[in-house]
C-alpha positions as CSV (number, residue, x, y, z in Angstrom):
1,R,62.3,85.1,97.5
2,G,63.0,86.1,93.9
3,R,65.7,83.5,93.2
4,A,65.5,79.9,91.9
5,V,67.8,77.3,92.5
6,I,70.2,77.3,89.8
7,H,73.0,74.7,90.5
8,P,72.6,71.8,88.0
9,S,71.1,68.5,89.6
10,T,73.0,65.4,89.2
11,S,70.2,63.4,90.3
12,G,69.3,62.0,86.7
13,T,67.4,62.9,83.6
14,M,64.4,65.1,83.4
15,S,61.3,63.1,83.5
16,A,59.0,62.9,80.6
17,E,56.0,64.3,82.8
18,L,57.8,67.5,83.5
19,T,58.9,67.9,79.8
20,K,55.3,67.4,78.9
21,T,54.1,70.1,81.5
22,I,56.6,72.6,80.0
23,A,55.6,71.9,76.6
24,D,52.0,72.4,77.2
25,K,52.8,75.7,78.8
26,V,54.8,76.9,75.9
27,M,52.3,75.7,73.4
28,N,49.5,77.7,75.2
29,M,51.5,80.9,75.2
30,Q,52.3,80.5,79.0
31,T,55.5,80.8,81.0
32,P,56.9,77.8,82.8
33,T,57.9,78.4,86.3
34,P,61.7,79.3,86.8
35,E,62.2,76.2,88.9
36,E,60.6,74.1,85.6
37,T,62.8,75.8,83.1
38,L,65.9,75.5,85.1
39,A,65.2,71.7,86.0
40,Y,64.6,71.1,82.1
41,F,68.0,72.8,81.1
42,N,69.9,71.4,84.2
43,S,68.7,68.0,82.7
44,E,69.2,68.7,79.2
45,L,72.7,70.1,79.5
46,Q,73.8,67.0,81.0
47,K,73.0,65.1,78.0
48,R,73.5,67.4,75.0
49,I,74.6,70.9,73.9
50,C,71.7,73.4,73.4
51,F,71.5,76.1,71.0
52,L,70.8,79.7,70.9
53,D,69.7,81.8,67.8
54,G,71.7,83.9,65.4
55,G,72.2,87.5,64.6
56,M,68.8,89.2,64.7
57,G,70.1,92.6,63.7
58,T,71.9,91.4,60.7
59,R,69.1,89.1,59.6
60,I,66.8,92.2,59.8
61,Q,69.3,94.1,57.6
62,A,69.0,91.3,54.9
63,E,65.4,92.5,54.6
64,K,66.7,95.9,53.1
65,F,64.1,98.0,55.0
66,E,63.9,101.6,54.4
67,E,62.5,104.6,56.5
68,E,59.0,103.9,55.6
69,D,59.1,100.3,56.6
70,Y,60.2,101.2,60.1
71,R,57.6,104.0,60.5
72,G,54.8,101.6,59.1
73,D,51.4,103.0,59.4
74,R,51.5,104.1,63.0
75,F,54.5,106.7,62.8
76,T,53.9,108.5,59.5
77,D,53.2,111.8,61.0
78,R,56.9,113.0,60.9
79,Q,57.5,116.5,62.2
80,P,60.4,119.0,61.5
81,G,63.3,117.9,63.8
82,D,62.1,114.2,64.1
83,K,65.0,111.7,63.6
84,D,65.1,108.9,61.1
85,L,63.9,105.5,62.5
86,K,65.7,103.6,60.1
87,G,67.9,101.3,61.8
88,N,65.6,101.1,65.1
89,N,65.1,97.3,64.7
90,D,63.3,97.0,67.9
91,L,60.5,99.4,66.5
92,L,59.8,96.7,63.8
93,C,58.0,94.4,66.5
94,I,55.3,97.1,66.2
95,T,55.6,98.0,62.5
96,K,56.5,94.7,61.0
97,P,55.5,92.2,63.5
98,E,55.0,89.2,60.8
99,I,58.5,89.5,59.7
100,I,59.8,89.4,63.2
101,T,57.8,86.3,64.0
102,H,58.9,85.0,60.8
103,I,62.6,85.5,61.6
104,H,62.2,83.7,65.0
105,Q,60.4,80.8,63.3
106,E,63.5,80.4,61.0
107,Y,66.0,80.2,63.9
108,L,63.6,77.7,65.7
109,E,63.1,75.6,62.6
110,A,67.1,75.6,62.4
111,G,67.4,74.0,65.8
112,S,67.5,76.7,68.4
113,D,66.4,75.9,71.8
114,I,66.3,79.4,72.9
115,I,65.6,82.5,70.8
116,E,66.2,86.1,72.3
117,T,63.5,89.0,71.8
118,N,64.2,91.6,69.3
119,T,64.8,94.2,72.0
120,F,68.5,94.7,72.0
121,N,68.0,98.5,72.1
122,G,64.6,98.2,74.3
123,T,65.5,100.8,77.1
124,S,64.4,104.3,77.2
125,T,68.4,105.1,77.3
126,S,68.8,103.7,73.9
127,Q,65.5,104.6,72.4
128,A,66.4,108.4,73.5
129,D,68.7,108.3,70.6
130,Y,65.5,108.2,68.1
131,K,63.2,110.2,70.4
132,M,61.2,107.1,71.0
133,E,61.0,106.5,74.7
134,H,57.6,106.6,74.8
135,I,57.3,103.1,73.0
136,V,59.7,101.4,75.1
137,F,57.2,99.4,77.3
138,E,54.9,98.6,74.3
139,C,57.8,97.6,72.1
140,N,59.2,95.2,74.8
141,K,56.0,93.5,75.6
142,Q,55.1,93.3,72.1
143,A,58.4,91.5,71.3
144,A,58.1,89.1,73.9
145,I,54.6,88.1,72.7
146,L,55.9,87.7,69.1
147,A,58.7,85.4,70.3
148,K,56.2,83.5,72.4
149,K,54.0,82.8,69.5
150,A,56.9,81.5,67.3
151,T,58.0,79.1,70.3
152,A,54.4,77.9,70.7
153,E,54.0,77.0,66.8
154,V,57.3,75.2,66.6
155,T,56.8,73.4,70.0
156,K,53.5,72.0,68.7
157,K,55.4,70.3,65.9
158,D,57.8,68.5,68.4
159,P,56.5,68.7,72.1
160,T,59.3,66.5,73.3
161,R,61.5,69.6,72.6
162,P,60.0,72.6,74.1
163,R,61.3,76.0,72.8
164,F,62.2,78.9,75.2
165,V,62.1,82.9,74.9
166,A,64.9,84.9,76.7
167,G,64.0,88.6,77.0
168,A,67.2,90.4,75.5
169,I,68.4,93.3,77.6
170,G,71.3,95.2,75.8
171,P,74.1,97.3,76.9
172,T,72.5,100.8,75.9
173,S,74.4,103.3,74.1
174,R,76.2,104.9,77.3
175,T,78.5,103.6,79.8
176,L,78.9,104.1,83.6
177,S,82.8,103.3,83.7
178,V,84.2,105.3,80.7
179,S,83.8,109.2,80.3
180,P,82.7,110.5,77.0
181,S,84.8,113.6,77.7
182,V,88.5,113.9,77.3
183,E,88.7,116.9,79.2
184,D,86.9,115.4,82.4
185,P,87.6,111.9,83.1
186,S,84.9,111.8,85.8
187,F,82.2,113.0,83.5
188,R,79.4,110.6,82.8
189,N,76.5,111.0,80.5
190,V,74.3,108.8,82.5
191,T,73.9,107.8,86.0
192,W,73.3,104.5,87.9
193,D,70.0,105.4,89.1
194,E,68.9,106.4,85.3
195,L,70.1,103.1,84.0
196,V,68.4,100.9,86.9
197,E,65.1,102.9,86.0
198,A,65.5,102.1,82.4
199,Y,66.3,98.7,82.9
200,M,63.5,97.9,85.4
201,E,60.9,99.3,82.9
202,Q,62.4,96.9,79.9
203,T,62.1,93.9,82.6
204,K,58.7,94.7,83.5
205,A,57.6,94.7,80.0
206,L,59.5,91.7,78.8
207,V,58.0,89.6,82.0
208,E,54.5,90.8,81.2
209,G,55.0,89.7,77.6
210,G,55.8,86.2,78.9
211,V,59.6,85.6,78.7
212,D,60.9,82.4,80.0
213,M,64.4,83.8,81.0
214,L,66.3,87.3,80.6
215,M,69.5,87.7,78.8
216,I,71.6,90.9,79.8
217,E,74.0,90.6,76.6
218,T,76.9,92.2,74.8
219,V,78.3,93.7,78.1
220,F,81.1,96.1,77.2
221,D,80.9,97.6,80.6
222,T,80.2,95.4,83.7
223,Q,78.9,98.5,85.6
224,N,76.2,98.6,83.3
225,C,75.6,94.9,83.5
226,K,75.4,95.2,87.5
227,A,72.8,98.0,87.1
228,A,70.7,95.5,85.0
229,I,71.0,93.0,87.6
230,F,70.2,95.3,90.2
231,A,67.2,96.2,88.1
232,V,66.0,92.7,87.3
233,D,66.4,91.6,91.1
234,E,64.5,95.0,92.2
235,Y,61.6,94.2,89.9
236,F,61.2,90.8,91.0
237,E,61.4,91.6,94.7
238,R,58.9,94.1,94.3
239,A,56.6,91.9,92.2
240,G,56.9,89.1,95.0
241,T,57.5,86.6,92.3
242,P,60.6,84.2,91.9
243,R,63.2,85.5,89.5
244,L,63.3,84.2,85.8
245,P,66.6,82.5,85.0
246,L,69.3,85.0,84.1
247,M,71.9,84.7,81.5
248,L,74.9,87.3,81.3
249,S,77.1,87.6,78.2
250,A,80.1,89.7,78.0
251,T,81.7,91.0,75.2
252,I,85.7,90.8,74.7
253,V,86.5,93.4,72.1
254,D,89.9,92.5,71.0
255,S,92.9,90.3,71.5
256,S,93.7,91.9,74.7
257,G,91.2,89.7,76.3
258,R,89.3,92.6,77.9
259,T,85.7,94.3,77.8
260,L,85.6,98.0,76.4
261,S,85.6,99.0,80.1
262,G,88.9,97.0,80.7
263,Q,88.1,94.0,82.7
264,T,89.3,90.7,82.1
265,I,87.0,87.7,81.9
266,E,87.9,86.4,85.2
267,A,87.4,89.7,86.8
268,F,83.8,90.0,85.1
269,I,82.8,86.5,86.4
270,I,83.7,87.8,90.0
271,S,81.9,91.0,89.6
272,V,78.6,89.3,88.4
273,S,78.6,86.0,90.1
274,H,76.8,87.3,93.3
275,C,73.3,87.0,91.1
276,N,73.6,83.3,90.8
277,P,73.0,83.5,87.0
278,F,71.8,80.4,84.9
279,T,74.7,81.0,82.7
280,I,77.5,83.1,81.9
281,G,79.1,83.6,78.4
282,I,80.7,85.6,75.6
283,N,79.2,87.1,72.6
284,C,79.9,89.4,69.7
285,A,83.1,91.4,68.6
286,L,85.0,88.4,67.6
287,G,84.7,85.2,65.4
288,A,85.1,81.7,67.1
289,D,88.7,81.3,66.6
290,L,89.8,84.7,68.1
291,M,87.3,84.1,70.9
292,R,88.4,80.7,72.0
293,P,91.2,81.6,74.5
294,F,88.7,83.8,76.7
295,Y,85.9,81.4,76.5
296,E,88.3,78.8,77.6
297,T,89.2,80.8,80.5
298,L,85.5,81.2,81.3
299,S,84.7,77.7,81.2
300,K,87.6,77.1,83.5
301,Y,86.7,79.6,86.2
302,W,82.8,79.6,86.0
303,K,81.4,76.5,87.8
304,G,78.1,77.0,86.1
305,W,76.8,76.4,82.6
306,C,78.6,78.5,80.0
307,H,77.3,79.8,76.6
308,V,79.2,81.2,73.5
309,Y,77.7,83.0,70.4
310,P,80.3,84.5,68.3
311,N,80.2,86.5,65.3
312,A,80.6,85.0,61.7
313,G,84.1,86.3,61.7
314,L,85.3,89.8,61.8
315,P,83.3,92.4,59.7
316,N,84.8,92.7,56.1
317,A,85.7,96.2,54.5
318,M,81.9,96.5,53.6
319,G,80.7,95.8,57.3
320,G,79.5,92.4,56.3
321,Y,80.7,89.0,57.6
322,D,82.3,86.4,55.5
323,E,82.2,83.1,57.5
324,T,79.5,80.7,55.7
325,P,77.5,78.3,57.7
326,Q,80.0,75.6,57.0
327,S,83.3,77.6,58.0
328,F,81.3,79.0,61.0
329,S,80.5,75.4,62.3
330,D,83.9,74.1,61.5
331,S,85.4,76.8,63.6
332,L,83.1,75.8,66.5
333,A,83.3,71.8,66.2
334,P,86.8,71.4,67.9
335,W,85.2,73.5,70.8
336,G,82.7,70.8,71.2
337,V,85.3,68.0,70.5
338,D,87.3,69.4,73.6
339,G,84.4,69.5,75.9
340,L,84.0,73.2,76.2
341,L,80.3,73.6,75.1
342,N,77.1,73.9,76.9
343,I,74.9,76.5,75.0
344,V,76.1,77.9,71.6
345,G,74.4,80.0,69.0
346,G,75.7,83.1,66.8
347,C,75.7,86.7,66.8
348,C,76.4,89.3,64.0
349,G,76.3,87.8,60.7
350,T,75.1,84.4,61.5
351,F,71.7,83.4,59.7
352,P,69.5,80.4,60.2
353,S,71.7,78.5,57.9
354,H,74.6,79.1,60.3
355,I,72.7,77.8,63.2
356,K,71.2,74.7,61.4
357,A,74.9,73.7,60.3
358,T,76.1,74.4,64.0
359,V,73.4,72.2,65.1
360,D,73.9,69.3,62.8
361,R,77.7,69.5,63.5
362,L,77.6,69.7,67.2
363,L,74.5,67.8,68.5
364,P,76.1,64.4,68.4
365,I,78.9,65.7,70.5
366,P,78.8,65.3,74.4
367,P,78.4,68.8,76.5
368,R,81.0,70.3,78.8
369,E,81.0,68.9,82.2
370,L,80.7,71.1,85.2
371,P,83.8,71.7,87.2
372,E,83.3,70.8,91.0
373,E,81.8,73.2,93.3
374,K,84.2,74.9,95.5
375,T,84.4,73.5,98.9
376,G,86.6,73.3,101.9
377,A,90.1,74.6,101.1
378,N,89.0,76.2,97.9
379,K,86.3,78.4,99.3
380,F,87.7,81.8,99.6
381,M,87.0,85.4,99.1
382,H,87.0,86.7,95.3
383,L,87.4,90.3,94.7
384,S,87.8,92.3,91.4
385,G,88.9,95.5,89.9
386,L,89.7,95.5,86.1
387,E,91.8,92.1,87.2
388,P,90.8,89.5,89.8
389,L,92.1,89.1,93.4
390,Y,91.8,85.7,95.0
391,V,92.3,85.8,98.6
392,D,93.6,82.1,98.7
393,P,95.1,81.5,102.1
394,S,97.6,79.3,100.5
395,V,98.7,81.8,98.2
396,I,98.2,85.3,100.1
397,K,98.6,85.0,103.6
398,F,97.8,88.7,104.1
399,V,96.1,91.6,102.0
400,N,97.3,95.0,102.3
401,V,94.6,97.5,102.0
402,G,95.9,100.9,101.1
403,E,94.8,103.6,103.5
404,R,96.0,107.0,102.4
405,C,92.8,107.9,100.4
406,N,91.1,108.5,103.6
407,L,90.4,112.0,104.9
408,M,90.4,110.8,108.3
409,G,93.8,109.3,108.0
410,S,95.7,111.4,105.9
411,A,96.2,115.3,106.0
412,K,97.7,115.2,102.6
413,F,95.1,113.7,101.2
414,K,92.4,115.7,103.0
415,K,94.0,119.1,102.0
416,L,94.0,117.7,98.2
417,I,90.4,116.9,98.2
418,S,89.3,120.2,99.9
419,N,91.2,122.0,97.0
420,S,89.7,120.1,94.6
421,D,93.0,119.0,93.3
422,W,91.7,115.5,91.9
423,D,94.9,115.0,89.9
424,G,97.1,114.9,93.0
425,A,94.6,112.9,94.9
426,L,94.9,110.8,92.1
427,E,98.5,110.4,92.5
428,V,98.1,109.2,96.2
429,A,96.1,106.3,94.9
430,Q,98.8,105.5,92.2
431,A,101.4,105.7,94.8
432,Q,99.7,102.9,96.9
433,V,99.5,100.7,94.1
434,E,103.1,101.0,93.4
435,N,104.0,100.5,96.9
436,G,102.3,97.1,97.1
437,A,98.7,97.5,98.2
438,N,96.4,94.6,97.2
439,V,93.1,96.8,97.7
440,L,92.6,100.5,97.9
441,D,90.3,102.0,100.7
442,F,88.6,105.2,100.1
443,N,87.0,107.4,102.9
444,M,85.5,110.8,102.3
445,D,84.0,111.4,105.8
446,A,85.0,115.0,106.9
447,D,83.4,117.9,108.2
448,L,82.6,120.9,105.5
449,I,83.2,118.1,102.6
450,D,80.2,116.8,100.8
451,S,81.2,113.2,101.2
452,Q,78.6,111.9,98.6
453,S,79.9,114.3,95.8
454,A,83.5,113.5,96.6
455,M,83.2,109.9,96.8
456,G,81.3,109.7,93.5
457,K,83.6,112.2,91.6
458,F,87.0,110.6,92.9
459,L,86.0,107.1,92.3
460,R,84.8,107.9,88.6
461,L,88.3,109.3,88.1
462,C,89.9,106.4,89.6
463,V,87.9,103.8,87.6
464,T,89.4,105.5,84.4
465,D,92.8,105.2,85.4
466,P,93.8,101.5,84.4
467,G,96.7,101.2,87.0
468,V,94.4,102.2,90.0
469,A,91.4,100.5,88.6
470,R,93.0,97.1,88.2
471,L,92.7,96.8,92.1
472,P,89.4,96.0,94.1
473,F,88.2,98.9,96.0
474,M,87.0,99.4,99.6
475,I,84.1,101.8,100.0
476,D,84.7,103.2,103.5
477,S,82.1,105.5,105.2
478,S,79.8,105.7,108.2
479,K,77.2,107.3,105.9
480,W,75.1,104.7,104.2
481,H,74.3,107.0,101.3
482,V,78.0,107.6,100.7
483,V,78.6,104.0,100.6
484,E,75.9,103.5,98.0
485,E,77.5,106.3,96.0
486,G,80.7,104.4,95.9
487,L,78.9,101.2,95.0
488,K,77.1,102.9,91.8
489,T,80.6,103.8,90.5
490,C,82.7,100.6,90.5
491,Q,82.3,97.7,88.2
492,G,84.3,95.4,90.1
493,K,83.6,93.3,93.3
494,C,84.2,96.0,96.2
495,I,84.1,95.7,99.8
496,V,82.1,97.6,102.0
497,N,83.5,99.0,105.2
498,S,81.2,98.8,107.2
499,I,77.9,97.6,108.7
500,S,77.2,96.7,112.0
501,L,74.5,96.0,114.5
502,K,74.8,99.3,116.2
503,A,71.4,100.5,114.9
504,G,69.6,96.9,115.7
505,E,69.2,94.0,113.5
506,A,66.6,95.5,111.0
507,E,69.0,98.1,109.6
508,F,72.0,95.6,109.8
509,L,70.0,93.1,107.7
510,H,68.7,95.8,105.2
511,Q,72.2,97.1,104.5
512,A,73.7,93.5,104.2
513,K,70.9,92.8,101.5
514,L,71.9,95.8,99.7
515,C,75.6,94.9,99.8
516,K,74.8,91.4,98.3
517,R,72.6,93.0,95.8
518,Y,75.3,95.5,94.6
519,G,77.8,92.4,94.6
520,A,79.9,93.3,97.3
521,A,81.8,91.9,100.1
522,V,81.2,93.5,103.7
523,V,83.3,94.4,106.7
524,V,81.4,93.9,109.9
525,M,82.3,96.0,112.9
526,A,82.2,94.5,116.3
527,F,79.4,97.0,117.5
528,D,75.9,96.1,118.5
529,E,73.0,97.9,120.3
530,E,75.0,98.1,123.5
531,G,78.2,99.7,122.0
532,Q,81.8,98.8,120.8
533,A,83.2,95.6,121.9
534,A,86.3,96.2,123.7
535,D,87.2,92.9,125.3
536,E,87.3,89.3,123.9
537,P,84.3,87.9,125.1
538,N,82.2,90.8,123.6
539,K,84.1,90.9,120.3
540,V,83.5,87.1,119.9
541,R,79.9,87.3,120.9
542,I,78.8,90.1,118.4
543,C,80.7,88.6,115.5
544,E,79.1,85.3,115.9
545,R,75.6,86.9,116.3
546,A,76.4,88.8,113.0
547,Y,77.7,85.8,111.2
548,K,74.5,83.7,112.0
549,L,72.4,86.5,110.9
550,L,74.0,87.2,107.7
551,I,74.1,83.4,106.8
552,E,70.9,82.4,107.9
553,K,68.6,85.5,107.0
554,V,70.4,87.1,104.1
555,D,72.1,83.9,102.6
556,F,75.3,85.9,102.4
557,A,78.3,83.8,101.2
558,P,80.5,83.4,104.4
559,E,83.7,84.0,102.3
560,D,82.4,87.5,101.5
561,I,82.3,88.2,105.5
562,I,85.0,90.4,106.9
563,F,85.2,91.0,110.6
564,D,86.8,93.9,112.1
565,C,87.1,93.1,115.9
566,N,88.1,96.5,116.9
567,V,91.9,97.3,117.1
568,L,91.7,99.7,119.9
569,T,94.5,102.1,121.5
570,I,96.8,100.6,124.0
571,A,99.3,102.5,126.5
572,T,97.0,105.1,127.1
573,G,97.9,105.4,130.8
574,L,94.5,103.4,131.8
575,P,95.4,99.9,132.9
576,E,92.0,98.5,131.3
577,H,93.3,99.4,128.0
578,N,96.6,97.4,128.3
579,N,95.0,94.2,127.0
580,Y,93.2,95.5,124.0
581,G,95.9,94.3,121.5
582,I,95.8,90.6,123.2
583,D,91.9,90.6,123.1
584,F,91.9,91.4,119.8
585,I,94.2,88.6,118.6
586,N,92.5,86.2,120.9
587,A,89.2,87.0,119.4
588,V,90.5,86.5,116.0
589,E,91.6,83.2,116.7
590,K,88.4,82.1,118.3
591,L,86.2,83.4,115.4
592,H,88.5,81.7,113.1
593,E,87.2,78.5,114.1
594,S,83.5,79.5,114.9
595,C,83.1,81.5,111.4
596,P,84.3,79.4,108.9
597,Y,85.6,81.0,105.6
598,A,85.2,84.4,107.0
599,S,88.2,87.0,106.7
600,F,89.6,89.3,109.4
601,S,90.8,92.8,109.4
602,G,91.5,95.8,111.5
603,G,92.7,99.5,111.4
604,I,96.1,98.9,112.7
605,S,97.0,102.4,113.3
606,N,94.5,102.6,116.1
607,L,96.8,100.3,118.2
608,S,99.7,102.8,118.4
609,F,97.7,106.3,118.6
610,S,99.0,107.1,121.9
611,F,102.4,107.6,120.3
612,R,101.5,109.8,117.4
613,G,104.4,111.8,116.0
614,N,106.8,108.9,116.9
615,N,106.4,107.3,113.7
616,E,109.3,104.8,114.0
617,L,107.8,103.4,117.1
618,R,104.3,103.2,115.8
619,E,105.3,101.2,112.5
620,A,107.4,98.9,114.9
621,M,104.3,98.3,117.0
622,H,102.2,97.5,113.9
623,S,105.1,95.1,112.5
624,V,105.0,93.3,115.7
625,F,101.3,93.3,116.2
626,L,100.9,91.8,112.7
627,Y,103.5,89.2,113.3
628,H,101.6,87.6,116.2
629,A,97.9,88.2,114.7
630,I,98.4,86.7,111.2
631,P,99.0,83.5,112.3
632,K,96.0,83.5,114.5
633,G,93.8,84.3,111.3
634,L,94.1,88.0,110.6
635,N,94.3,88.1,107.0
636,M,93.8,91.6,105.7
637,S,94.3,95.2,107.2
638,I,94.1,98.8,106.2
639,V,97.8,99.9,106.5
640,N,100.2,102.4,104.9
641,A,101.4,100.2,102.1
642,G,105.2,100.5,101.8
643,M,105.8,101.8,105.3
644,L,105.6,98.6,107.3
645,P,109.1,97.5,108.4
646,I,109.5,93.8,108.2
647,Y,109.5,92.1,111.8
648,T,112.9,90.3,111.3
649,D,114.6,93.7,110.4
650,L,113.4,95.2,113.8
651,D,116.0,95.9,116.5
652,D,115.7,93.3,119.1
653,K,115.4,95.8,121.8
654,M,112.3,97.5,119.8
655,K,110.8,94.0,119.4
656,E,111.1,93.4,123.1
657,L,109.7,96.6,123.9
658,C,106.7,96.1,121.5
659,E,105.9,92.6,122.7
660,A,106.4,93.4,126.5
């Protein structure tokens, strides 16, 4: 519920009957169902390039409105200390509605298939800058109604080409991933929960106003975008209605090819693809020429429809934009010729004349064809920090998860956190990156420590360190509220460690659904209502049950499931413990066949716990264990990166003893 099928159909063109149904709804100020909207575009985008509108903000600036225009008749009672409202373009939906409708119509007449509502700053978070939080709901709903009026009028002139409204959801003026304080990199001036609440209010208003889809745009911080996605999904789940098609648009700030918060476009795709967006694209900051290499990367790695709406070049010394309609369309024409475009429009500095020139130039050019869906050997887990990590078995045989940022596993790290030595703790994370960790595990569970507070503060610190933040994070806790605290902090695609059937199916499914909504992969422990699985049959039974539940009840991507089949301690003196290592390896081998595309992990240090204090022997045992487990399907593990000896370097006698 709340999701529409978004993958394009290849069954043929759209029926004239359904086009007429959609057009009739648009002309009557109604909203087509998500399935109808998606079916229309899935058909049209196989036949032609489709078009967005241009830069609403710069188009409004051309009207040269003054303070009294923004205030209109409604907000004339200005009190001492009130802020100027000039520049609050969203407010014009209330004070200058006829102008906003006229601008929408200009873009539609120029050829736009989709126009965006005038709600770029339509959250209470952004409106707080003007002390206008109280008009947020009204402003967004009115903006949607004005845009719908424009699409209705233009569709009446040509019902064979219905027009659509995307509710614009901007990035806000605050960021979850970057500190505004030079003195404290862990400080934030907004929380995840505050942003989710603000985005939910905006979403509700836009939907009630009748928008046909939603556009989360100009994303300079992926964590803000994830909060918006979370809010949208939460709204539609509570409403009990199918989610509207969702468009996501990142902003690459310069030639580094990264967002303001440091992510590459590949990492961005991985971080947000859990929401099954209708399109992913790039907008703002750059002109078409500078944006092209990053858009090419997007069109290569995103398997769905792509969109792009560049600025009319870079801003000049006066803050204006110099590209003419001719030069703007000339810049985009080679993109079309090279088969890169699905949906195209303009951002800052692009007027209706820019859109018309672009439509005239690109409409005859065939659209970008979709890449093939990933199947079989190409179906593997994708993770991200600032950069992507593809757990492709043909490339990466084993993922090292650094274990030293774990209060239960490192006395040094625990002391640093207990003493609030955050810089020292960060050095531990940095050392693991240098020692070759592919993923970093974070666990703050310990007596006398506020685990939730410690997890939040330390991860906010880590995400501001480019060397540490480039890796995906594993959020490790037995306390669900601590896991959520970590997920609310990280812009990349994380791993949750862990969930299990220990508390029953209902709790397991609840946590799994939340993991999916946050966009995380998940470690599933081999626990159920009867306890921990120790032998091979129970490991297999519990994991197969969990796999089936995740696939059938949650629609969880199988490649995002990681099983921890419980590495238990051997050589304890109890005979029944002697086969624990073999049972683990055999269980992994069987599950590798019965649970396609899943990954397998384990806490290897548990194996040798009987020999604590004898580090040389312990590391040798770990090396031998991995040597035999990896070929059977174990492809990741929490280890002390840099401390594992190579199997072939071990003394023959040591290998013989470990393998006995």
